[in-house]
C-alpha positions as CSV (number, residue, x, y, z in Angstrom):
1,M,2.4,-8.1,-87.4
2,A,1.8,-8.2,-91.1
3,G,-1.7,-8.0,-92.3
4,L,-3.2,-8.0,-88.8
5,A,-5.7,-5.3,-87.6
6,P,-4.1,-3.4,-84.7
7,H,-6.7,-4.1,-82.0
8,P,-4.6,-3.5,-78.9
9,A,-2.9,-0.4,-80.1
10,S,-5.9,1.2,-81.8
11,G,-7.2,4.3,-80.1
12,D,-10.6,3.9,-81.7
13,T,-12.8,2.0,-79.3
14,E,-16.1,3.7,-80.1
15,G,-18.8,1.1,-80.4
16,A,-16.7,-1.7,-79.0
17,V,-18.7,-4.1,-76.7
18,V,-15.6,-4.5,-74.5
19,S,-12.8,-2.0,-74.3
20,V,-9.8,-2.5,-72.0
21,R,-7.0,0.0,-71.7
22,D,-3.9,-0.3,-69.4
23,L,-5.7,-2.7,-67.1
24,R,-3.6,-3.4,-64.0
25,M,-4.2,-5.6,-61.0
26,R,-2.0,-5.9,-57.9
27,Y,-2.4,-8.4,-55.0
28,G,-0.2,-7.1,-52.2
29,D,3.2,-6.5,-53.9
30,V,2.5,-8.9,-56.8
31,D,1.5,-7.4,-60.2
32,V,-0.8,-9.9,-61.9
33,L,-1.9,-7.7,-64.7
34,K,0.7,-5.1,-65.9
35,G,-1.2,-3.2,-68.6
36,V,-3.7,-5.3,-70.5
37,D,-5.2,-3.7,-73.7
38,F,-7.8,-5.2,-76.0
39,T,-11.3,-4.7,-77.5
40,A,-14.1,-7.0,-78.5
41,E,-16.6,-6.0,-81.2
42,R,-20.3,-6.9,-81.5
43,G,-20.8,-10.5,-82.7
44,E,-17.1,-11.4,-82.2
45,V,-15.8,-14.5,-80.5
46,V,-12.6,-13.7,-78.6
47,C,-10.6,-16.4,-76.8
48,L,-8.3,-15.6,-74.0
49,L,-5.4,-18.1,-73.7
50,G,-2.6,-18.3,-71.2
51,P,-0.8,-20.5,-68.6
52,N,-2.2,-21.0,-65.1
53,G,-1.6,-17.9,-63.1
54,A,-1.4,-15.6,-66.2
55,G,-4.4,-13.5,-65.0
56,K,-7.1,-14.8,-67.3
57,S,-9.7,-15.4,-64.5
58,T,-8.8,-12.0,-62.9
59,T,-9.3,-10.2,-66.2
60,I,-12.7,-11.9,-66.8
61,E,-13.9,-11.2,-63.2
62,I,-13.0,-7.5,-63.7
63,L,-15.0,-7.4,-66.9
64,E,-18.0,-9.1,-65.2
65,G,-17.9,-6.6,-62.4
66,F,-17.0,-9.2,-59.7
67,R,-13.5,-7.8,-59.0
68,M,-12.3,-4.3,-58.6
69,R,-9.2,-3.4,-60.7
70,S,-6.2,-1.6,-59.3
71,A,-5.9,0.7,-62.3
72,G,-6.8,1.2,-66.0
73,A,-10.0,1.9,-68.0
74,V,-12.6,-0.8,-68.6
75,N,-15.9,-0.3,-70.6
76,V,-18.3,-3.2,-71.0
77,L,-21.6,-2.5,-73.0
78,G,-21.0,1.2,-72.4
79,V,-20.6,0.9,-68.6
80,D,-17.7,0.7,-66.2
81,P,-18.2,-2.8,-64.7
82,A,-17.4,-1.4,-61.3
83,K,-20.5,0.7,-61.5
84,G,-22.8,-1.8,-63.3
85,D,-26.4,-2.1,-62.0
86,E,-28.9,-4.9,-62.4
87,A,-30.2,-3.7,-65.8
88,W,-26.6,-3.9,-67.0
89,R,-26.0,-7.3,-65.5
90,A,-29.2,-8.6,-67.3
91,R,-27.4,-7.9,-70.6
92,L,-24.6,-10.3,-69.6
93,G,-24.5,-14.1,-69.7
94,I,-21.9,-16.0,-67.6
95,V,-21.0,-19.7,-67.7
96,L,-18.6,-20.5,-64.9
97,Q,-16.1,-23.3,-65.0
98,S,-17.9,-25.6,-62.5
99,W,-21.6,-26.4,-62.5
100,R,-24.0,-24.9,-60.0
101,D,-25.3,-27.0,-57.2
102,H,-29.1,-27.1,-58.0
103,G,-29.5,-30.9,-57.7
104,K,-33.1,-30.9,-56.3
105,W,-34.4,-28.8,-59.2
106,R,-35.8,-30.2,-62.4
107,V,-34.3,-28.9,-65.6
108,R,-37.4,-27.1,-66.9
109,E,-38.4,-25.6,-63.6
110,L,-34.9,-24.3,-62.8
111,L,-34.7,-22.6,-66.2
112,A,-38.2,-21.2,-65.9
113,H,-37.2,-19.8,-62.5
114,M,-34.1,-18.2,-63.8
115,A,-35.9,-16.8,-66.8
116,R,-38.3,-14.8,-64.5
117,F,-35.3,-12.7,-63.3
118,Y,-34.8,-11.3,-66.8
119,A,-38.4,-10.4,-67.7
120,P,-38.3,-7.0,-66.0
121,Y,-35.4,-6.0,-68.3
122,A,-37.0,-6.8,-71.6
123,T,-36.7,-3.9,-74.1
124,A,-37.7,-3.2,-77.6
125,A,-34.1,-4.0,-78.6
126,A,-33.8,-7.1,-76.6
127,A,-36.8,-9.3,-75.9
128,R,-35.8,-11.3,-72.7
129,P,-36.0,-14.1,-71.7
130,R,-35.8,-17.0,-74.1
131,D,-38.7,-19.5,-74.4
132,V,-37.7,-22.2,-71.9
133,D,-38.6,-25.2,-74.1
134,E,-36.8,-23.7,-77.1
135,L,-33.8,-23.1,-74.8
136,I,-33.9,-26.7,-73.6
137,A,-34.0,-27.9,-77.2
138,T,-31.1,-25.6,-78.1
139,V,-28.8,-27.2,-75.5
140,G,-29.9,-30.7,-76.3
141,L,-31.8,-31.5,-73.1
142,T,-35.4,-32.1,-74.3
143,E,-35.4,-35.7,-73.2
144,H,-34.1,-34.7,-69.8
145,A,-36.3,-31.6,-69.2
146,D,-38.3,-33.2,-66.3
147,K,-35.3,-34.9,-64.7
148,K,-33.8,-33.7,-61.5
149,I,-30.4,-32.1,-62.1
150,S,-28.8,-34.5,-59.6
151,A,-29.8,-37.3,-62.0
152,L,-27.9,-35.9,-65.0
153,S,-24.5,-36.8,-66.1
154,G,-21.6,-34.3,-65.8
155,G,-21.9,-33.3,-69.5
156,Q,-25.7,-32.8,-69.2
157,R,-25.2,-30.7,-66.1
158,R,-22.7,-28.6,-68.1
159,R,-25.5,-28.1,-70.7
160,V,-27.7,-26.8,-68.0
161,D,-25.0,-24.3,-67.0
162,V,-24.8,-23.1,-70.6
163,A,-28.6,-22.8,-70.7
164,I,-28.6,-20.7,-67.6
165,G,-25.9,-18.5,-69.2
166,I,-28.0,-17.7,-72.3
167,V,-31.5,-17.8,-70.9
168,G,-31.6,-14.0,-70.8
169,K,-30.5,-13.6,-74.4
170,P,-27.2,-11.9,-73.4
171,E,-25.5,-9.3,-75.6
172,L,-22.2,-10.4,-74.1
173,L,-21.5,-14.0,-73.0
174,F,-18.6,-15.1,-70.9
175,L,-17.6,-18.7,-71.2
176,D,-15.0,-20.2,-68.8
177,E,-13.9,-23.7,-69.9
178,P,-17.4,-24.3,-71.3
179,T,-17.0,-27.8,-72.7
180,A,-15.3,-29.4,-69.7
181,G,-16.9,-32.9,-69.3
182,F,-18.5,-32.8,-72.8
183,D,-18.3,-35.9,-75.0
184,P,-17.2,-35.3,-78.7
185,E,-20.8,-35.1,-79.9
186,A,-21.8,-32.6,-77.2
187,R,-18.7,-30.6,-77.8
188,R,-19.5,-30.3,-81.5
189,D,-23.1,-29.3,-80.8
190,F,-21.9,-26.7,-78.4
191,H,-19.5,-25.3,-81.0
192,D,-22.5,-25.0,-83.4
193,L,-24.4,-23.2,-80.7
194,V,-21.6,-20.6,-80.2
195,H,-21.4,-20.0,-83.9
196,R,-25.2,-19.5,-84.1
197,L,-25.2,-17.0,-81.1
198,A,-22.4,-15.0,-82.7
199,D,-23.5,-15.1,-86.3
200,E,-27.3,-15.1,-86.0
201,E,-27.9,-13.2,-82.8
202,D,-24.8,-10.9,-82.9
203,T,-23.8,-12.0,-79.4
204,T,-20.3,-11.1,-78.4
205,I,-18.5,-14.0,-76.7
206,V,-15.4,-13.9,-74.5
207,L,-14.1,-17.4,-74.0
208,T,-11.3,-18.9,-71.8
209,T,-10.1,-22.5,-72.5
210,H,-7.0,-24.6,-72.3
211,D,-8.2,-26.6,-75.4
212,L,-6.2,-25.1,-78.3
213,D,-8.2,-27.0,-80.8
214,E,-11.4,-25.5,-79.4
215,A,-9.9,-22.0,-79.4
216,E,-9.0,-22.4,-83.1
217,K,-12.4,-23.7,-84.1
218,L,-14.4,-21.1,-82.1
219,A,-12.5,-17.9,-82.0
220,D,-12.5,-15.0,-84.5
221,R,-9.5,-13.7,-82.5
222,I,-7.2,-15.3,-80.0
223,L,-5.5,-13.3,-77.2
224,I,-2.5,-14.8,-75.5
225,L,-1.9,-13.5,-72.0
226,A,1.6,-14.0,-70.5
227,G,3.6,-12.1,-68.0
228,G,0.6,-9.8,-67.2
229,R,0.2,-8.5,-70.7
230,I,-1.4,-9.5,-74.0
231,V,1.5,-10.8,-76.1
232,A,-0.4,-11.9,-79.2
233,D,-3.8,-11.0,-80.8
234,G,-5.2,-12.3,-84.0
235,S,-6.8,-15.3,-85.7
236,A,-5.0,-18.6,-85.5
237,D,-3.6,-18.1,-89.0
238,Q,-2.5,-14.6,-88.3
239,L,-0.7,-15.6,-85.1
240,A,1.2,-18.2,-86.9
241,T,2.9,-15.5,-88.9
242,Q,4.3,-13.9,-85.8
243,I,6.8,-16.6,-84.8
244,E,9.9,-17.4,-86.7
245,S,9.3,-21.0,-87.8
246,D,10.2,-22.9,-90.9
247,A,7.5,-24.6,-92.8
248,E,7.8,-28.4,-93.2
249,V,7.3,-29.7,-96.8
250,K,6.6,-33.4,-97.3
251,W,6.2,-35.1,-100.7
252,R,6.7,-38.4,-102.5
253,R,8.7,-39.0,-105.7
254,D,9.3,-42.3,-107.3
255,G,7.9,-44.1,-104.3
256,Q,10.2,-42.4,-101.8
257,K,9.2,-40.0,-99.0
258,F,11.0,-36.6,-98.7
259,V,10.9,-34.0,-95.9
260,H,12.4,-30.5,-96.1
261,S,12.2,-27.5,-93.8
262,T,12.2,-24.0,-95.4
263,P,11.4,-20.4,-94.4
264,D,9.7,-19.9,-97.8
265,A,7.4,-22.8,-98.6
266,A,5.9,-21.2,-101.6
267,A,9.2,-20.6,-103.3
268,F,10.5,-24.1,-102.5
269,V,7.3,-25.8,-103.8
270,R,7.6,-23.8,-107.1
271,E,11.2,-24.9,-107.5
272,L,10.2,-28.5,-106.7
273,F,7.6,-28.7,-109.4
274,A,9.8,-26.9,-111.9
275,Q,12.4,-29.6,-111.4
276,Y,10.2,-32.7,-111.0
277,G,6.7,-31.8,-112.3
278,D,4.2,-34.6,-112.2
279,D,6.6,-36.9,-110.4
280,I,5.6,-35.1,-107.2
281,T,2.8,-36.7,-105.3
282,D,1.3,-36.5,-101.8
283,L,2.5,-32.9,-101.3
284,E,1.9,-31.5,-97.8
285,V,3.0,-28.2,-96.3
286,R,2.9,-27.9,-92.5
287,R,3.1,-24.3,-91.2
288,A,3.3,-23.1,-87.6
289,T,0.1,-24.1,-85.7
290,L,-1.7,-22.3,-82.8
291,E,0.0,-24.8,-80.5
292,D,3.4,-23.7,-81.9
293,V,2.5,-20.1,-81.3
294,Y,1.2,-20.7,-77.8
295,M,4.1,-22.7,-76.7
296,T,6.6,-20.1,-78.1
297,M,4.8,-17.3,-76.2
298,V,4.6,-19.4,-72.9
299,H,8.3,-20.3,-73.2
300,R,9.2,-16.7,-73.5
301,H,7.2,-16.0,-70.3
302,E,8.8,-18.9,-68.4
303,T,12.3,-17.8,-69.4
304,G,11.7,-14.2,-68.4
305,H,11.2,-12.7,-71.8
306,A,7.5,-12.0,-71.6
307,D,8.1,-8.2,-71.4
308,D,10.2,-8.4,-74.6
309,A,7.4,-10.3,-76.3
310,A,4.8,-7.8,-75.2
311,Q,6.9,-4.9,-76.4
312,E,7.5,-6.6,-79.8
313,F,3.8,-7.3,-80.2
314,T,2.8,-3.7,-79.4
315,K,5.4,-2.3,-81.8
316,E,4.2,-4.7,-84.6
317,S,0.5,-3.9,-84.1
318,R,0.9,-0.2,-84.5
């Protein structure tokens, strides 16, 4: 993997907020996870992608301490999640895929109630919890603060879920399909919030989503899970270099449209301008997208080549 930091193969996990090595999970005689390896650093946004049944939820539940693994080493905030206590849990934030059923509560009173659970775990390093009114403003619910949750729209309820997830100022935040039900404006506001948490508060965020555009906008690193292993790890741009795909070059000359596929777009464009110069207009180069990468990896999984993809990725990342 040219130019890509070797996260999964690296043996240096000191200081990592999340460290996963050879994680395995078996249900009966079915191996769901077959040796998952990755790390997440402080302030990093890591997105886990994969088809249904790939083991994303299982992986996250193990990291959260809700599910016991079959084998492997897992360290989250310096603790094995299987042994995490309440003080450790207070350092986590979790936003589940579906909203919680707290319909009779009003927004402000529910968040104030939830905040009280974090107060005993405040430290000099982490002043918990957040101010409730500031939190309500952060998730865009100020005008609805005194409404019952049953009276909110689906998108507004989802904002309450997000508020519950960050009320304790988590050092590590898990987001499972966080913008399901959001309209475009709410989705954009949420993306801004994620960037603020990571950039300004140094919060590490582990995200699962089926929205590839959202993954590309939010994640510093994208992990693709297929066949029980991580088969790709990097930014969207870095992942695009892993698959063999010609670039598509489009341009206009003398009012005509032209399209050409080439494995070396830079060389082709230089040759094009050397030959035609200023006659070239509307030049566009389309390279492999995150969707191309994802579909390639999933296709390998579906056609029984996931193990080959994982071995190729491990070899390249060394």
